[in-house]
C-alpha positions in Angstrom: -22.9 36.4 46.1 -19.5 38.0 45.5 -17.7 35.8 47.6 -19.0 32.7 45.7 -18.0 33.7 42.1 -14.5 34.5 43.4 -14.3 30.9 44.6 -15.4 29.9 41.3 -12.8 31.6 39.5 -10.3 30.4 41.7 -11.4 26.7 41.5 -11.5 27.2 37.3 -8.5 28.7 37.5 -6.4 25.9 39.4 -8.3 23.2 37.1 -7.2 25.0 33.8 -4.1 25.0 35.4 -3.8 21.4 35.9 -5.0 20.4 32.9 -2.8 22.5 30.7 0.2 22.6 32.4 0.7 19.2 33.9 1.6 17.9 30.4 3.9 21.0 29.6 6.3 19.7 32.4 7.8 17.1 29.7 6.2 19.1 26.5 8.4 17.2 23.8 5.8 17.1 21.0 3.2 19.7 20.0 0.5 19.7 17.1 -1.8 22.3 15.8 -4.8 20.9 13.8 -7.1 23.4 11.7 -10.3 22.6 9.9 -12.1 25.0 7.7 -15.4 24.1 6.4 -17.8 26.6 6.7 -16.5 29.4 4.0 -18.6 32.5 4.1 -18.2 33.4 0.2 -17.8 29.8 -1.0 -19.7 26.6 -0.9 -19.3 24.8 2.6 -16.7 22.1 2.5 -18.1 18.7 3.9 -14.8 17.1 5.5 -12.5 19.4 6.6 -13.8 19.5 10.4 -14.3 15.8 10.3 -11.0 15.3 9.0 -9.4 17.9 11.9 -11.1 15.8 14.6 -9.9 12.5 13.2 -6.2 13.9 12.8 -6.1 15.6 16.1 -7.6 12.5 17.9 -4.6 10.6 16.2 -2.0 12.8 17.8 -3.6 13.0 21.2 -3.6 9.0 21.1 0.0 9.1 19.8 0.9 10.6 22.8 1.4 14.3 21.8 2.2 16.7 24.6 -0.5 19.6 23.5 -2.7 19.2 20.7 -4.7 22.2 19.9 -7.7 21.7 17.2 -9.1 24.8 16.0 -12.2 24.9 13.5 -13.6 27.7 11.0 -11.1 30.3 11.7 -11.2 33.6 10.0 -8.0 35.4 8.9 -7.2 37.1 12.7 -8.1 33.8 14.4 -5.8 31.9 12.0 -2.8 34.4 12.6 -3.3 34.4 16.1 -3.3 30.6 16.4 -0.4 30.3 14.7 1.5 33.1 16.6 0.3 31.3 20.1 1.7 27.7 18.6 4.8 29.4 17.6 5.7 30.4 21.0 4.9 26.7 22.2 7.6 25.2 19.4 10.2 27.1 21.5 10.7 23.9 23.7 9.2 21.1 21.8 11.4 18.6 19.7 8.6 18.0 17.4 6.2 20.5 16.0 3.3 19.5 13.5 0.8 21.6 11.8 -2.1 19.8 9.8 -4.5 22.2 8.0 -7.9 21.1 6.2 -9.2 23.5 3.9 -9.3 25.6 0.8 -5.5 26.6 -0.3 -4.5 29.0 -3.3 -1.7 29.4 -5.3 -0.2 32.6 -6.6 2.6 33.3 -9.1 4.3 30.0 -7.5 3.6 30.5 -3.5 1.0 29.0 -1.4 -1.6 30.7 0.7 -4.1 29.3 3.1 -7.7 30.7 2.7 -9.6 31.5 6.0 -13.5 31.0 6.4 -14.0 35.1 5.9 -12.0 35.2 2.7 -13.7 37.2 -0.3 -11.0 37.0 -2.8 -12.6 39.1 -5.4 -9.5 40.0 -7.1 -5.8 38.5 -7.2 -4.5 41.4 -5.1 -6.8 40.5 -2.3 -5.0 37.2 -2.3 -2.0 38.8 -0.2 -4.5 40.8 2.4 -7.1 38.0 3.2 -5.2 34.6 3.1 -2.4 32.9 5.3 0.8 32.5 3.3 2.0 28.9 4.0 5.7 30.8 4.8 3.9 31.9 8.4 3.0 28.0 9.2 6.7 27.2 8.2 7.9 29.9 10.9 5.7 28.8 13.6 7.2 25.0 13.2 10.8 26.4 12.8 12.0 26.6 16.5 11.1 22.9 16.8 14.5 20.9 17.4 14.2 17.5 15.8 11.3 17.8 13.0 9.2 20.4 11.7 6.5 18.8 9.8 3.3 20.8 7.9 0.5 18.5 6.3 -1.4 20.4 3.8 -4.8 18.8 2.8 -5.7 22.1 0.9 -5.2 20.7 -2.8 -9.4 20.9 -3.6 -10.5 22.5 -6.5 -10.7 25.9 -5.4 -13.5 28.1 -6.5 -12.2 31.3 -5.2 -9.5 30.7 -8.4 -12.5 30.8 -11.0 -14.4 33.9 -10.0 -11.3 35.9 -9.1 -10.4 39.0 -11.4 -7.0 39.4 -12.7 -5.4 42.7 -12.3 -2.3 41.7 -14.3 -2.7 39.4 -17.3 0.6 37.7 -16.7 -0.1 36.7 -12.8 -0.5 33.0 -12.6 -3.2 31.3 -10.4 -3.1 27.8 -10.4 -5.5 24.9 -9.5 -3.5 23.1 -6.7 -0.7 24.2 -4.8 2.8 24.9 -6.3 5.5 22.8 -5.4 7.6 23.9 -2.3 11.2 23.3 -1.5 11.7 23.7 2.4 15.2 25.8 3.5 15.5 24.8 6.9 16.7 21.6 7.8 14.7 18.9 9.2 11.6 20.0 7.6 9.0 18.1 5.4 6.0 19.3 3.8 3.3 16.8 2.9 0.7 17.8 0.5 -2.5 15.3 0.2 -2.0 16.0 -4.0 1.0 16.2 -6.0 1.7 20.0 -7.0 -0.8 21.4 -9.5 -3.0 18.4 -9.0 -6.2 19.0 -7.0 -7.3 16.1 -4.1 -10.8 14.5 -3.6 -12.8 14.8 -0.6 -14.0 11.1 -1.4 -17.6 9.7 -0.8 -17.2 9.1 3.0 -17.2 11.2 6.3 -13.1 11.5 5.8 -10.9 12.3 3.0 -9.0 9.5 1.6 -5.8 11.4 2.7 -6.7 11.8 6.4 -7.7 8.0 6.6 -4.6 7.1 5.2 -2.4 9.5 7.7 -4.1 8.3 10.9 -3.6 4.5 9.5 0.1 4.9 8.7 1.6 8.1 11.0 1.1 6.8 14.4 3.1 3.5 14.1 5.3 3.2 16.9 9.0 3.3 15.3 8.0 4.0 11.7 10.5 6.3 9.9 7.9 9.2 8.2 9.2 9.0 5.0 8.5 5.0 4.8 5.0 6.0 6.4 4.2 8.7 3.8 5.3 6.2 1.2 2.6 4.1 2.8 -0.2 7.0 2.8 0.4 7.5 -1.0 -0.1 4.1 -1.8 -3.2 3.8 0.0 -4.6 7.2 -1.5 -3.3 6.0 -5.2 -5.4 2.8 -4.5 -8.8 4.3 -3.2 -8.8 7.1 -5.9 -7.9 4.6 -8.8 -4.6 6.4 -9.3 -6.3 9.9 -9.7 -4.7 11.5 -6.6 -1.0 11.0 -5.6 0.1 12.5 -2.3 3.5 14.1 -2.6 6.1 15.3 0.1 8.8 17.9 -0.4 11.6 18.7 2.1 14.4 16.0 3.5 15.6 14.4 6.8 19.0 13.1 7.8 20.3 9.5 7.6 18.5 8.7 11.2 15.0 7.3 11.3 12.3 9.9 12.3 9.2 8.5 13.5 6.3 10.5 14.7 5.8 7.8 17.6 8.7 6.5 19.1 9.5 2.5 19.0 8.2 0.7 21.9 11.0 -0.9 24.0 11.7 -4.5 23.1 11.3 -5.8 26.2 8.3 -4.0 28.0 7.2 -5.2 31.1 4.1 -4.7 33.1 0.9 -3.4 31.8 0.6 -0.6 29.2 -0.9 2.7 29.9 -3.9 3.4 29.1 -3.9 6.6 26.8 -7.6 7.7 27.6 -6.3 7.6 31.6 -5.2 11.3 31.7 -8.1 12.3 30.0 -10.4 10.6 32.3 -8.4 11.9 35.4 -8.8 15.5 34.0 -12.4 14.7 33.6 -12.9 13.3 37.5 -11.2 16.7 38.7 -13.7 19.0 36.7 -16.8 16.5 37.8 -15.2 17.3 41.4 -15.5 20.9 40.7 -18.5 20.8 39.3 -18.2 24.2 37.9 -19.1 25.8 34.3 -15.9 27.3 34.1 -14.0 23.9 35.0 -16.3 22.2 32.1 -15.2 25.0 29.7 -11.8 24.6 30.5 -12.0 20.6 29.7 -13.6 21.0 26.4 -11.3 23.5 25.3 -8.4 21.1 26.0 -10.2 17.8 24.9 -13.1 19.0 22.2 -13.9 15.6 21.1 -14.4 11.7 22.2 -16.3 9.9 24.5 -15.4 12.4 27.6 -16.0 15.6 25.7 -19.7 14.4 25.3 -20.0 13.7 28.9 -18.5 16.8 29.9 -21.2 18.6 27.6 -24.1 16.5 29.3 -22.6 18.4 32.7 -22.6 21.6 30.9 -26.2 21.1 29.9 -26.8 20.0 33.8 -25.1 23.5 35.3 -27.3 25.5 32.9 -30.6 24.0 33.8 -29.7 24.5 37.2 -28.8 28.0 36.5 -31.8 28.8 34.8 -33.9 27.3 37.5 -32.3 29.5 40.2 -32.5 32.7 38.1 -36.5 31.8 37.8 -36.8 31.0 41.2 -35.4 34.1 42.2 -37.5 35.9 39.5 -40.8 34.3 41.1 -39.6 35.3 44.6 -39.2 39.1 43.4 -42.5 39.1 41.3 -44.0 38.0 44.7 -42.8 40.6 46.8 -43.8 43.4 44.0 -47.3 41.8 44.1 -47.5 42.1 48.0 -46.1 45.5 48.4 -48.6 46.9 45.8 -51.4 45.1 47.9 -50.1 46.5 51.1 -50.0 49.8 49.5 -53.3 49.4 48.1 -52.4 50.2 44.5 -54.7 50.8 41.7 -56.7 47.6 40.5 -54.8 47.6 36.9 -51.2 47.7 38.9 -52.5 44.7 41.1 -53.6 43.0 38.3 -50.3 43.2 36.3 -48.5 42.6 39.3 -50.3 39.4 39.7 -50.1 38.4 36.0 -46.3 38.7 36.2 -46.0 36.5 39.7 -47.7 34.0 37.7 -45.6 34.1 34.8 -42.5 34.0 36.7 -44.0 31.1 38.8 -44.7 29.0 35.5 -41.2 29.9 34.6 -39.8 28.3 37.5 -41.8 25.4 37.4 -40.6 24.6 34.0 -37.0 25.7 35.0 -37.4 23.2 37.8 -38.5 20.3 35.1 -35.7 21.1 32.8 -33.4 20.9 35.7 -34.5 17.3 36.8 -34.5 16.1 33.2 -30.6 17.5 32.7 -29.9 15.7 36.3 -31.3 12.4 34.9 -29.5 12.8 31.8 -26.2 13.5 33.8 -26.8 10.7 36.1 -27.4 8.2 33.2 -24.2 9.6 31.5 -22.0 9.1 34.8 -23.6 5.5 35.1 -23.0 4.9 31.5 -19.5 6.2 32.3 -18.6 4.1 34.9 -19.6 0.7 32.6 -17.8 1.9 30.2 -14.5 2.2 31.9 -15.2 -1.0 33.8 -15.6 -2.9 30.5 -12.6 -0.9 29.2 -10.5 -1.8 32.2 -11.9 -5.4 32.1 -10.9 -5.8 28.4 -7.5 -3.9 29.1 -6.4 -6.9 31.7 -7.6 -9.4 29.4 -5.8 -8.2 26.7 -2.6 -7.9 29.0 -2.8 -11.4 30.1 -3.5 -12.5 26.8 -0.1 -10.9 25.7 2.0 -11.8 28.8 0.9 -15.6 28.0 2.3 -15.5 24.6 5.5 -13.6 25.8 5.9 -16.2 28.3 5.5 -19.2 25.7 7.7 -17.3 22.9 10.4 -17.0 25.8 9.7 -20.6 26.7 10.0 -21.9 23.2 13.0 -19.7 22.6 14.9 -21.2 25.6 13.8 -24.7 24.5 15.3 -24.0 20.8 18.5 -22.4 22.8 18.8 -25.3 24.7 18.4 -28.0 21.9 21.0 -25.8 19.5 23.5 -26.0 22.5 22.8 -29.8 22.6 23.2 -30.3 19.1 26.6 -28.4 18.8 27.7 -30.4 21.9 27.0 -33.7 20.1 28.5 -32.1 16.7 31.6 -31.5 18.6 31.7 -35.2 20.4 31.2 -37.0 16.9 34.4 -37.8 14.6 34.4 -35.9 11.3 32.9 -38.1 8.5 35.7 -39.6 6.4 36.1 -38.8 2.8 36.0 -42.1 0.4 38.7 -43.1 -1.6 39.3 -41.0 -4.9 38.3 -44.0 -6.9 35.2 -44.8 -5.1 34.5 -41.1 -5.0 34.7 -40.8 -8.8 32.6 -44.1 -9.5 29.9 -42.8 -7.0 29.9 -39.4 -8.6 29.7 -40.7 -12.1 26.9 -43.0 -10.8 24.9 -40.3 -9.4 25.6 -38.1 -12.9 23.9 -41.1 -14.8 21.2 -40.9 -12.5 20.1 -37.6 -13.1 20.9 -38.0 -16.8 23.8 -36.4 -17.3 26.4 -39.0 -18.2 26.3 -41.2 -21.1 29.6 -42.8 -21.4 30.1 -46.2 -18.9 31.2 -45.6 -15.4 35.3 -45.8 -14.7 37.4 -46.0 -11.9 39.3 -42.5 -12.9 37.8 -39.1 -13.2 37.7 -38.9 -17.2 37.1 -36.0 -19.5 33.8 -37.6 -20.4 32.9 -37.5 -16.6 33.9 -33.8 -16.6 31.6 -32.7 -19.4 28.9 -34.6 -17.7 29.6 -32.4 -14.5 29.4 -29.5 -16.8 26.3 -30.2 -17.9 25.0 -30.5 -14.2 26.6 -27.5 -13.4 24.7 -25.9 -16.6 21.0 -27.3 -15.5 21.3 -27.2 -11.9 22.9 -23.9 -11.5 25.6 -25.0 -9.8 29.7 -23.8 -10.2 31.7 -27.1 -9.0 35.0 -27.5 -10.5 34.7 -30.1 -13.0 38.3 -31.1 -13.0 38.1 -32.7 -9.6 35.7 -35.3 -8.4 34.5 -33.5 -4.8 32.3 -34.7 -2.0 30.3 -31.4 -2.4 29.5 -32.3 -5.6 28.2 -36.1 -4.9 26.1 -34.4 -2.0 24.2 -32.0 -4.3 23.7 -34.5 -7.0 22.0 -36.8 -4.2 20.2 -34.1 -3.4 18.2 -34.2 -6.7 15.4 -36.3 -6.6 15.4 -37.1 -10.5 16.4 -36.2 -13.7 18.3 -32.8 -14.3 20.1 -33.0 -17.6 17.4 -33.1 -20.7 17.7 -36.7 -22.7 18.9 -36.1 -26.0 18.4 -38.6 -28.6 19.8 -39.3 -32.0 17.9 -38.2 -35.5 15.1 -40.6 -36.1 14.3 -41.1 -32.2 12.3 -39.2 -29.5 12.4 -39.1 -25.8 9.9 -41.2 -24.0 10.6 -40.9 -20.4 14.3 -42.0 -19.6 14.7 -43.8 -23.0 15.1 -42.8 -27.1 12.2 -44.7 -29.1 12.3 -45.0 -32.8 9.9 -42.2 -34.8 7.6 -44.4 -36.6 5.5 -42.4 -39.1 2.3 -43.7 -41.2 1.9 -44.5 -44.8 3.0 -41.2 -46.7 5.0 -39.7 -44.1 8.6 -39.8 -43.4 10.9 -38.5 -40.8 12.2 -34.8 -41.8 14.7 -32.4 -41.0 13.3 -31.6 -37.5 12.8 -34.9 -36.7 9.2 -34.8 -37.1 7.1 -37.0 -39.3 6.2 -34.7 -42.7 4.2 -35.6 -45.7 6.2 -36.9 -48.6 6.0 -34.4 -51.7 6.1 -36.3 -55.1 8.7 -35.2 -57.7 7.9 -34.8 -61.4 10.0 -36.1 -63.5 12.5 -33.5 -65.4 13.9 -34.2 -68.9 17.5 -33.8 -69.2 19.3 -32.2 -72.1 20.8 -35.7 -73.0 17.5 -37.6 -72.7 16.3 -34.6 -75.5 19.0 -35.6 -77.6 18.5 -39.3 -77.5 14.8 -38.9 -78.7 16.2 -36.7 -82.0 18.8 -39.7 -82.7 16.0 -42.3 -82.2 13.6 -40.4 -84.4 16.3 -40.1 -87.0 17.3 -43.8 -87.2 13.7 -44.5 -87.6 13.0 -42.4 -90.5 16.1 -44.1 -92.2 15.0 -47.2 -91.6 13.6 -49.4 -94.4 9.7 -50.3 -94.0 9.1 -53.1 -91.6 7.6 -56.1 -92.6 3.8 -56.4 -91.7 4.3 -60.0 -90.7 6.8 -60.0 -87.9 8.5 -56.6 -88.4 12.1 -58.6 -88.7 14.7 -58.2 -91.7 16.9 -60.8 -92.8 20.0 -59.7 -94.9 22.7 -61.7 -97.4 24.9 -60.8 -99.6 21.8 -60.4 -102.3 20.3 -57.6 -100.0 17.6 -57.4 -97.2 14.4 -58.5 -97.2 11.5 -59.1 -94.5 11.6 -62.7 -92.7 8.8 -64.6 -94.2 5.5 -65.3 -92.5 5.9 -68.2 -89.7 9.6 -67.4 -89.7 11.9 -66.1 -87.4 15.3 -64.6 -87.2 18.0 -66.8 -85.1 21.6 -68.2 -85.2 23.3 -71.1 -86.7 27.0 -72.3 -86.4 28.4 -73.1 -89.9 30.6 -75.8 -90.5 33.9 -73.6 -90.3 32.6 -72.3 -87.0 31.3 -69.5 -87.6 27.7 -68.4 -86.1 25.7 -66.3 -88.3 22.1 -64.7 -88.4 19.6 -66.4 -90.6 16.1 -67.2 -91.2 14.6 -70.0 -89.6 11.6 -71.4 -90.7 9.2 -74.1 -88.9 
C-alpha cells in the first residue's frame, strides 16, 4: 500500500511539472484574474465570478503563457496570490491583473475588498483590504507592459454603513483617479473616477464583454482597444457608464496579442491543442492528483468539465474500494465471534454490521458503475467533438487557402495588366496639343456648353473668356490659370456632363431650363423689385399746396362775378355795359368791315 502511494505521488508530481513548467520555457505574458462575488458581510455580487472566468478564458485563448484564475478570495489569499504573481512577472515582458469585485476609495487612495472584509469603521480599510498599490507592485517587474484592469467601480455597500472616526475623512462612491509613476503602466477602470459601474442584466458585465471583444484582436494597440471598449460600454449603458484609462505608453503600438504574420503559411495552430494534450496526459495517469493538477491549471471550459467527470469516477472507485474493505472486515469479525462462540448479542451485532457493510459495498459498486458509464460517455463525446472540430478546422483552412490562392492569382493578373498598360503607354506617341487658336475656341465652346460663357466665341483668349473661366473655377471648385487657355482646363470642362454656372437673366425675365423667358403676371399684378409678381397697390390722390391756392382763387372770382343768366348763363358786353344773352341767342364772333373781329350776340 505504501509503495502504491509513493508511485501515485511521483506520477502526479511529474504530471504537474509537465503541465506547469512546459509553457514556462518561453514565458513572456502572464495574467492573474481575481473574481470576488461571495462576500460574507455584504450582498453577493452576481457577475464578478462569471466575469473572471470570461476574461481568464480570453487571456488563455490569446496565448498567454500563464493565466491564474482565483475566485472568492479572503484577505490572506489575495495577498498570497499577488505575492506569487509578482514572482512570475520577473521573467515576463507583459503582466496583467484583472480584478472584479468591490473596491473602495479612502482619502484619494483605492483599495480592493476581499470577501471576508467587515469594514465597520473607516480605519478598518487599512487592515482588512488590499491597497491598489500592492497590485501595481506585483506587475512592476514586467519589462514591456504593466496593466491593471479594475472592474470594481460598483456601488459599495460598505461605504454606506461604515462609521467615520474622523469627520474630515473622505470615502468616495467609486474609485479615485490614479496617475501611475512607473513607465509603460496602464490602469483601466470600468467607470470614470468618482462614478460607479453597472453589472448589467446578463451573465457578464458590459465592461467584461467589451474587454473580451476588443483586447484580444491581434496587432490592435491597447490605447485604441480601450477606446473601442469605452464606445461599446457607453452604447450599452445609454451613456451612463464611461470606462477610463490612466497612465501612458510610448510611441510604439503595444498590442495585447501580437499581430499575425502577413503571409502565414500552413495550418494555424488550434489554441485548444495544448489543453487537449495535458488532458490526455492526465487521462493516461488516471490519478486523482493528476486531475486536480489539471483543474488547478484549467479551471474552466470543455476539458475542465471532462476532468470533473473523471474525478467523480475516481471518487466512486475509491468509495467502492473502501466499502468492499469494510464489508470484508465485518465478515471477518462475524466469523471470529462465531468461532469463539461469543454471546448471541455480540453475534447479532456483528451480523448486522456485516449486512450493512455489504449493502454499502453493493451501493458503492452500483455508483461506481454509473460514474464509469458517465466517464465512458464523456470520452465518446470528447472524441466526437474533437473530430468535428478537426474537420471544421480543416474545412476552414481549405477555404482560407483557396481564398488566398485566388487573391494571389488576382493580384498577379492585375500586376501583369498594369505592366502591359505601362508598356503600351510607353510605346504610344504623346498626344499633340491643339494650336492656340483652336484651343481657345474649343475652351470657349465648352464654357458656353456648361453655361459660363455668354459672348460670342472668338479665336483669341479674350477678357470675356477669362471672366467665364473664373466663373467655372468658382462653381466647379477648380483653380485653373484664367490668363491662359490650357489643355487641362479643356479636359476638366469636357468631364462635366451638364451646366456648371447658374443661368442669370435680366430684370423681368426668369430661368426656364437653359433659357430666359419673360415673366407674365395676371391682372392686378406687376413685376416687383425682387423679380417676382406682386399685387399693384392703389394710390390715393394727395392735394398739393398749389391746388389749394387755385381753388381759393376760383372761389373769389365766382363771388365777384355778375349773376349768370338763367337762360344760357352767357353775358354780352358793349360800350353801354353788360347784359345776359337773350333767349335763343348765343355768343359768337363776327368780322367788321374794318377787318376787326369782335365777340357779339348772334340770334336765330
